[in-house]
C-alpha positions as CSV (number, residue, x, y, z in Angstrom):
1,W,-41.7,100.9,-2.0
2,L,-41.0,97.2,-1.3
3,G,-42.6,94.3,-3.2
4,P,-44.2,91.4,-1.3
5,N,-41.7,89.5,0.9
6,E,-38.8,91.8,-0.3
7,P,-36.3,92.6,2.4
8,Y,-35.2,96.2,2.7
9,P,-31.5,96.7,1.7
10,A,-29.4,97.5,4.9
11,T,-27.7,100.4,3.2
12,G,-31.0,101.9,2.0
13,L,-32.6,101.3,5.4
14,A,-29.8,103.3,7.2
15,Q,-30.2,106.2,4.7
16,V,-34.0,106.3,5.2
17,C,-33.7,106.2,9.0
18,H,-31.0,108.9,8.9
19,A,-33.4,111.1,6.9
20,L,-36.2,110.3,9.4
21,F,-33.9,111.1,12.2
22,Q,-33.1,114.5,10.7
23,L,-36.8,115.2,10.2
24,A,-37.5,114.2,13.8
25,L,-34.7,116.6,15.0
26,G,-36.4,119.4,13.0
27,M,-39.8,118.6,14.5
28,K,-38.2,118.6,18.0
29,A,-36.9,122.1,17.4
30,L,-40.3,123.3,16.2
31,H,-42.0,121.9,19.3
32,A,-39.4,123.4,21.6
33,A,-40.3,126.7,20.0
34,K,-44.0,126.0,20.8
35,I,-44.9,125.5,17.1
36,I,-47.1,122.7,15.8
37,H,-46.6,122.0,12.1
38,R,-50.0,120.3,11.5
39,D,-49.2,119.1,8.0
40,I,-46.3,116.6,8.2
41,K,-46.4,114.6,4.9
42,P,-44.1,113.5,2.1
43,A,-44.9,116.5,-0.1
44,N,-43.6,118.8,2.7
45,V,-40.3,117.0,3.1
46,L,-37.4,117.4,0.7
47,V,-34.0,115.8,0.6
48,D,-31.2,117.6,-1.2
49,G,-28.2,116.1,-3.0
50,T,-26.1,115.9,0.1
51,G,-28.8,114.0,2.1
52,R,-29.9,117.0,4.1
53,V,-33.6,116.9,5.0
54,V,-35.7,120.1,4.8
55,L,-39.2,120.5,6.3
56,L,-41.4,122.8,4.2
57,D,-44.8,124.6,4.1
58,F,-45.6,126.2,7.4
59,G,-48.9,127.6,6.1
60,F,-50.9,125.5,8.6
61,A,-48.3,125.8,11.4
62,S,-49.7,127.1,14.7
63,P,-48.1,128.6,17.8
64,S,-48.6,127.2,21.2
65,M,-52.0,125.6,21.9
66,N,-52.6,128.3,24.5
67,R,-52.7,130.9,21.8
68,L,-55.3,129.2,19.5
69,S,-58.7,130.7,19.2
70,E,-61.8,128.5,19.7
71,S,-62.4,128.4,15.9
72,E,-58.8,127.3,15.3
73,E,-59.1,124.5,17.9
74,D,-62.3,123.2,16.4
75,S,-61.2,123.3,12.8
76,V,-59.8,120.3,10.9
77,I,-56.6,121.6,9.2
78,G,-54.1,119.4,7.4
79,T,-54.0,116.4,5.2
80,L,-56.5,113.7,6.3
81,Q,-54.3,110.7,5.3
82,Y,-51.6,111.8,7.7
83,M,-53.7,113.5,10.3
84,A,-54.0,112.0,13.8
85,P,-57.4,110.6,14.7
86,E,-58.0,113.1,17.5
87,R,-57.5,115.9,15.0
88,L,-60.2,114.4,12.8
89,W,-62.7,115.1,15.6
90,G,-61.6,118.6,16.0
91,G,-59.2,118.1,18.9
92,P,-56.4,120.7,19.4
93,P,-53.1,120.2,17.6
94,T,-50.3,119.0,19.8
95,P,-46.7,117.7,19.4
96,T,-48.1,114.2,19.7
97,S,-50.4,114.7,16.7
98,D,-47.3,115.9,14.7
99,W,-45.5,112.7,15.7
100,Y,-48.4,110.6,14.6
101,S,-48.1,112.1,11.1
102,L,-44.4,111.2,11.1
103,G,-45.4,107.6,11.8
104,V,-47.8,107.5,8.8
105,L,-45.1,109.0,6.6
106,A,-42.5,106.5,7.8
107,A,-44.9,103.6,7.2
108,D,-45.6,104.7,3.7
109,L,-41.9,104.5,2.9
110,F,-41.8,100.8,3.5
111,L,-45.2,99.6,2.5
112,P,-46.2,98.6,-1.1
113,R,-49.2,101.0,-0.9
114,P,-50.2,103.9,1.4
115,L,-51.0,102.9,5.0
116,F,-54.3,104.9,5.0
117,E,-56.3,105.6,1.9
118,G,-59.9,105.9,0.7
119,T,-62.9,108.0,1.6
120,L,-63.2,110.0,4.9
121,Q,-65.2,107.1,6.3
122,D,-62.5,104.7,5.3
123,L,-59.8,106.8,6.9
124,V,-61.7,107.1,10.1
125,R,-62.2,103.3,10.3
126,Q,-58.6,102.5,9.4
127,K,-57.2,105.0,11.9
128,D,-59.5,103.6,14.6
129,R,-57.9,100.2,14.1
130,P,-54.3,100.7,13.0
131,P,-52.2,97.6,12.3
132,A,-50.3,96.1,15.2
133,T,-47.4,95.3,12.9
134,L,-46.2,96.2,9.4
135,L,-44.1,93.0,9.0
136,T,-46.9,91.2,7.1
137,S,-46.5,93.7,4.2
138,A,-42.9,94.7,4.8
139,P,-41.1,91.6,6.2
140,G,-37.7,93.2,5.8
141,L,-38.5,95.9,8.3
142,P,-36.4,95.8,11.5
143,P,-38.5,94.9,14.6
144,D,-37.4,98.1,16.4
145,L,-38.6,100.3,13.5
146,D,-41.8,98.3,13.1
147,H,-42.5,98.7,16.9
148,L,-41.7,102.5,16.7
149,I,-44.0,103.1,13.7
150,C,-46.9,101.1,15.1
151,R,-46.7,103.0,18.4
152,L,-46.5,106.4,16.6
153,I,-49.8,105.6,14.8
154,H,-51.5,104.4,17.9
155,R,-55.1,105.7,18.2
156,E,-54.5,106.9,21.8
157,P,-52.1,109.9,22.0
158,Q,-50.9,109.0,25.5
159,L,-49.7,105.6,24.2
160,R,-47.4,107.0,21.5
161,P,-43.7,107.1,22.1
162,T,-41.9,110.0,23.7
163,E,-39.7,112.4,21.7
164,E,-36.6,110.8,23.3
165,E,-37.7,107.3,22.3
166,I,-38.3,108.4,18.7
167,L,-34.9,110.1,18.4
168,S,-32.9,107.3,20.0
169,T,-34.5,104.5,17.9
170,L,-34.0,106.4,14.6
171,Q,-30.5,107.3,15.5
172,L,-29.6,103.7,16.2
173,L,-31.2,102.5,13.0
174,S,-29.5,105.1,10.9
175,R,-26.2,103.5,11.8
176,A,-27.3,100.0,10.6
177,P,-24.4,97.7,9.5
178,S,-24.0,96.7,5.8
179,Q,-25.4,93.5,4.4
180,A,-21.8,92.2,4.2
181,G,-21.8,91.9,8.0
182,G,-18.9,94.3,8.5
183,R,-18.8,97.1,11.0
184,G,-18.7,99.9,8.5
185,A,-21.6,102.4,8.8
186,S,-23.6,103.1,5.7
187,V,-24.0,106.7,6.8
188,P,-20.7,108.6,6.9
189,F,-19.8,110.1,10.3
190,V,-19.1,113.8,10.2
191,G,-17.7,116.1,12.9
192,R,-16.8,115.5,16.6
193,Q,-13.1,115.4,15.5
194,N,-11.8,116.6,19.0
195,E,-13.9,114.0,20.8
196,R,-12.9,111.2,18.4
197,E,-9.2,112.0,18.9
198,E,-9.6,112.1,22.7
199,L,-11.4,108.8,22.8
200,R,-8.9,107.1,20.5
201,S,-6.0,108.4,22.6
202,I,-7.6,106.9,25.7
203,L,-8.1,103.6,24.0
204,D,-4.4,103.6,22.8
205,A,-3.1,104.2,26.3
206,Q,-1.9,101.2,28.3
207,G,-3.9,100.0,31.3
208,G,-7.3,100.9,29.9
209,A,-9.8,103.4,31.2
210,L,-13.5,103.9,32.0
211,V,-15.0,106.7,29.9
212,R,-18.5,108.2,30.3
213,V,-19.9,110.0,27.2
214,L,-22.5,112.5,28.4
215,G,-24.8,114.8,26.5
216,P,-28.5,115.6,25.8
217,S,-30.8,113.1,24.1
218,G,-30.3,113.1,20.3
219,I,-26.9,114.8,20.3
220,G,-25.1,111.8,18.8
221,K,-23.5,110.0,21.8
222,T,-24.3,106.5,20.4
223,A,-23.1,107.4,16.9
224,L,-19.8,108.7,18.3
225,V,-19.1,105.6,20.4
226,Q,-20.1,103.3,17.5
227,E,-17.7,105.3,15.2
228,I,-14.9,104.7,17.6
229,C,-15.7,101.0,18.0
230,E,-15.7,100.5,14.2
231,G,-12.1,101.6,14.1
232,L,-11.0,99.0,16.6
233,P,-9.2,95.7,15.6
234,K,-11.6,92.9,14.6
235,T,-10.3,90.9,17.5
236,T,-11.6,93.4,20.0
237,L,-14.4,92.1,22.2
238,I,-17.2,94.7,22.3
239,F,-20.2,94.5,24.7
240,R,-23.3,96.4,23.6
241,G,-26.3,97.4,25.6
242,R,-29.1,99.8,25.4
243,C,-30.6,102.2,28.0
244,H,-34.2,103.1,27.3
245,P,-35.3,106.7,27.9
246,R,-37.6,105.7,30.8
247,E,-34.9,103.8,32.6
248,Q,-33.1,105.5,35.5
249,E,-29.5,105.3,36.4
250,I,-28.8,103.9,39.9
């Protein structure tokens, strides 16, 4: 936890975002298999000595909503502090309610005290009026991460970010530069050796080339390109941009 007005170290921020990105990938895989976890919280997330994130405790996990009985749909199952507000009123579990729990978990990593706490009445009131920003209590939080978390904990499920937005934002933040201002990434890049060698050979060739790096959302395209850029001479002029998930190529 951060103290008042204490900026979050860039290296630590990248590591935390990398862990959240791994957790989000695991949740994406669960949802693709039509499984809702229903109890995403810190106690159910472990990180081993290598930085690998593991999601635990599937005791409350449910299959596709279509397979739930009426009693299961009406029951309130999970940990109230991390539960989406629609679930507090007996609404059916959905991927969106799992993502809400991720937002609360992420907020608690950066705040000096838990985002939601108190009695059931307190929790209902707090979740009905979630903060629009966490920067007052965590001023060192990057604006992109602050915006993502506050959208994840939005009261209305339809206004929460999409899976693609969550993954792309966390992936970018997990490659945050060091405080020294250099280009080195605080999270080591592993794998994609063939692709890295191919891109480097293209860059080394005379005359230049236009290369399109294609792949599904969350597979690591941005991380790969950034890894290549970090190996270029410091005199290289690099233009950076960002394509949001809802934008369409023309």
